[in-house]
C-alpha positions as CSV (number, residue, x, y, z in Angstrom):
1,M,29.2,166.3,94.8
2,F,28.8,163.2,97.0
3,A,26.1,164.9,99.0
4,D,22.9,163.2,97.8
5,A,22.8,159.5,98.6
6,E,19.5,158.9,96.8
7,G,21.0,160.6,93.7
8,Y,24.0,158.3,93.9
9,E,21.8,155.3,94.2
10,R,20.0,156.3,91.0
11,F,23.2,157.1,89.2
12,M,25.9,154.6,90.3
13,G,24.3,152.6,93.1
14,R,22.6,150.3,90.6
15,W,26.1,149.4,89.3
16,S,27.7,149.1,92.8
17,R,25.2,146.6,93.9
18,K,25.9,144.4,90.9
19,L,29.6,144.9,90.9
20,A,30.1,144.2,94.6
21,P,29.7,140.4,94.5
22,V,32.0,140.1,91.4
23,F,34.6,142.2,93.2
24,A,34.2,140.2,96.4
25,D,35.0,137.1,94.4
26,F,38.2,138.7,93.2
27,A,39.2,140.1,96.7
28,N,38.4,136.7,98.2
29,P,38.9,137.6,101.9
30,G,38.1,133.9,102.7
31,G,36.4,133.8,106.1
32,Q,38.5,136.6,107.8
33,D,36.8,138.1,110.8
34,R,37.5,141.9,110.6
35,M,37.3,143.8,107.3
36,L,37.5,147.5,106.4
37,D,35.5,148.9,103.5
38,A,37.4,152.1,102.6
39,G,35.1,154.6,100.8
40,S,32.0,152.5,101.7
41,G,29.5,154.9,100.0
42,T,26.0,153.7,100.4
43,G,27.0,150.3,101.7
44,A,26.8,147.9,98.7
45,L,30.2,146.3,99.3
46,S,30.0,146.2,103.1
47,F,26.7,144.4,103.0
48,T,28.0,142.0,100.3
49,M,31.0,141.1,102.5
50,A,28.9,140.6,105.6
51,A,26.4,138.4,103.7
52,R,29.2,136.2,102.4
53,D,30.7,135.5,105.8
54,R,28.3,135.3,108.7
55,Q,31.1,135.6,111.2
56,S,32.7,138.7,109.8
57,Q,32.7,142.2,111.3
58,V,32.8,145.0,108.7
59,A,33.7,148.6,109.3
60,G,32.7,151.0,106.5
61,I,34.3,154.5,106.4
62,D,33.4,157.3,104.0
63,A,34.2,161.0,103.7
64,S,30.6,161.7,103.0
65,A,28.4,162.0,106.1
66,E,25.4,161.8,103.8
67,Y,26.5,158.4,102.3
68,A,27.6,157.0,105.7
69,G,24.3,158.0,107.2
70,Y,22.3,156.5,104.3
71,A,24.2,153.2,104.6
72,A,23.7,153.0,108.4
73,S,19.9,153.7,108.0
74,R,19.6,150.7,105.7
75,N,22.0,148.3,107.5
76,P,20.7,144.7,107.5
77,F,23.5,143.6,109.7
78,P,23.5,146.1,112.6
79,G,25.4,143.8,114.9
80,R,28.2,143.1,112.5
81,V,28.5,146.1,110.1
82,R,29.1,149.7,111.2
83,F,29.6,153.0,109.3
84,E,31.4,156.1,110.2
85,V,32.7,159.3,108.6
86,G,36.4,159.6,108.0
87,D,39.3,160.1,105.7
88,A,41.0,157.1,104.0
89,Q,44.2,159.1,104.1
90,N,44.1,159.3,107.9
91,L,42.2,156.3,109.2
92,P,41.0,156.4,112.8
93,F,42.1,152.8,113.5
94,P,45.1,151.3,115.3
95,D,47.8,149.3,113.5
96,G,46.8,145.8,112.4
97,E,43.1,146.3,113.2
98,F,41.8,144.4,110.2
99,D,42.3,141.1,108.5
100,S,41.7,142.6,105.1
101,C,40.7,145.9,103.5
102,V,38.6,146.5,100.4
103,S,37.7,149.6,98.4
104,L,35.1,149.8,95.6
105,L,34.9,152.7,93.0
106,V,36.6,155.3,95.2
107,F,40.5,155.1,95.0
108,N,40.6,157.4,92.0
109,F,38.7,160.1,93.9
110,I,41.2,160.1,96.8
111,P,43.5,163.2,96.6
112,D,46.6,161.2,97.7
113,P,46.0,157.5,96.8
114,A,49.5,156.6,97.9
115,R,48.9,157.9,101.3
116,A,45.6,156.1,101.5
117,L,47.2,152.9,100.5
118,A,49.8,153.4,103.2
119,E,47.0,153.8,105.7
120,L,45.3,150.7,104.5
121,R,48.5,148.8,104.8
122,R,49.0,150.1,108.3
123,V,45.7,149.0,109.6
124,T,45.8,145.6,107.9
125,K,47.4,142.6,109.7
126,A,50.6,141.1,108.2
127,K,49.8,139.0,105.2
128,G,46.3,140.4,105.0
129,G,44.8,141.3,101.6
130,I,44.2,144.8,100.3
131,S,42.0,145.1,97.2
132,A,40.4,147.9,95.2
133,A,38.4,148.3,92.0
134,V,37.8,151.4,89.9
135,W,36.1,152.0,86.6
136,D,38.0,151.9,83.3
137,Y,36.8,155.3,82.3
138,G,38.7,155.2,79.0
139,S,36.8,152.5,77.3
140,G,35.3,150.0,79.7
141,M,32.5,152.0,81.4
142,Q,30.3,152.4,78.4
143,M,27.5,154.2,80.2
144,L,29.9,157.1,80.9
145,R,31.9,156.8,77.8
146,I,28.8,157.5,75.7
147,F,28.1,160.6,77.7
148,W,31.6,162.0,77.5
149,D,32.0,161.3,73.8
150,E,28.9,163.2,73.1
151,A,29.7,166.0,75.5
152,V,33.1,166.6,73.8
153,R,31.5,166.4,70.4
154,A,29.1,169.1,71.4
155,D,31.7,171.3,73.3
156,R,35.4,170.8,72.8
157,N,35.9,172.6,76.2
158,A,34.5,169.5,77.9
159,E,37.6,167.5,76.9
160,S,39.5,168.5,80.0
161,L,36.6,167.3,82.2
162,D,36.4,163.9,80.6
163,E,36.8,161.2,83.3
164,K,39.2,159.3,81.1
165,H,41.8,161.7,82.3
166,M,41.3,160.6,86.0
167,K,44.2,158.9,87.7
168,L,44.2,155.1,88.4
169,C,41.6,154.4,85.7
170,R,43.7,152.6,83.1
171,G,45.1,149.1,83.1
172,G,48.2,148.6,85.2
173,E,47.9,151.8,87.2
174,L,46.4,150.2,90.4
175,A,48.9,147.4,90.2
176,R,51.8,149.8,89.9
177,L,50.5,151.8,92.9
178,W,50.2,148.6,95.0
179,K,53.8,147.6,94.1
180,E,55.2,151.0,94.7
181,G,53.3,151.0,98.1
182,G,55.3,147.9,99.1
183,L,52.6,145.2,98.7
184,H,53.5,141.7,97.5
185,E,51.8,139.1,95.4
186,V,50.0,141.9,93.5
187,R,47.3,140.7,91.0
188,E,45.3,142.8,88.7
189,Q,42.5,141.7,86.3
190,S,39.5,143.2,84.5
191,I,36.1,142.4,86.0
192,K,32.9,143.1,84.1
193,T,29.2,143.7,84.9
194,T,26.2,144.9,83.0
195,T,22.9,146.6,83.9
196,R,19.7,147.3,82.0
197,F,18.1,150.7,81.5
198,E,14.4,150.6,81.0
199,S,14.3,153.8,78.9
200,F,16.4,156.8,77.9
201,A,14.9,158.7,80.8
202,D,16.1,155.9,83.1
203,Y,19.6,156.4,81.7
204,W,19.6,160.2,81.5
205,N,17.7,161.5,84.6
206,P,20.3,160.3,87.1
207,F,22.9,162.5,85.4
208,L,20.8,165.5,86.4
209,D,21.2,164.8,90.2
210,G,24.8,166.0,90.1
211,Q,26.5,163.0,91.7
C-alpha cells in the first residue's frame, strides 16, 4: 500500500486534484510565506498552495518515498516547492518553522494522530493555522461507499475492513482532536467535490492497483 504513485493517481489522485483548491479555500493561509504540507502524497495540495501565492515556499513531507519522488519529478515550482520523505509524527523541522500547516486525506492513516498534531503545532508559528481534511467514509465518499456496501453484501467478513470504521472519518472527530490538542478558534465544515467516470472500467480498474 502507498507504493505505486501511478496507481494512486488513477485511484485517488483524480479526487485530490479537484479537492485541493476547495480545501485551500477553507484553510485560507492568506499570503503566508512558509507552508508545510504534511502527507503531501503526489503533490496536489502543495502545487495548489504554491500556485495561489507566488511568494510562498511549500515543504511537502510524506512517509512514502515513491509518492515523494513522484511529486518531485513533476514539480512545476522547483524553486519554491520541495518534497522529502519523513514521518508526520516526528517532523525533521525546528520549532516555529512554518507560518501554516495543511494536510489532505492523510490524518486518518497516521498511527498516532494526536502526536502528529502536536508536531504540526510545534513547527507552526504562534497564531498560525493548522488545517486538515479527510473523507467521510461513512456516507459522504460515495465512490468508496458503493464498493464497501457491495463487498459486505457479498462477504460479511468484509465488514471489519470497511473504511467507515477508520478513525477521524466522522463529523466532529477532527474538531475534537484539534481542541484536545490545544488549538484555538477551531472550525469544522463539510466540503464537497465530484468527479466523472467515463465508464465502469474507469471506476473499477483503479481498485485493482492495490492503493
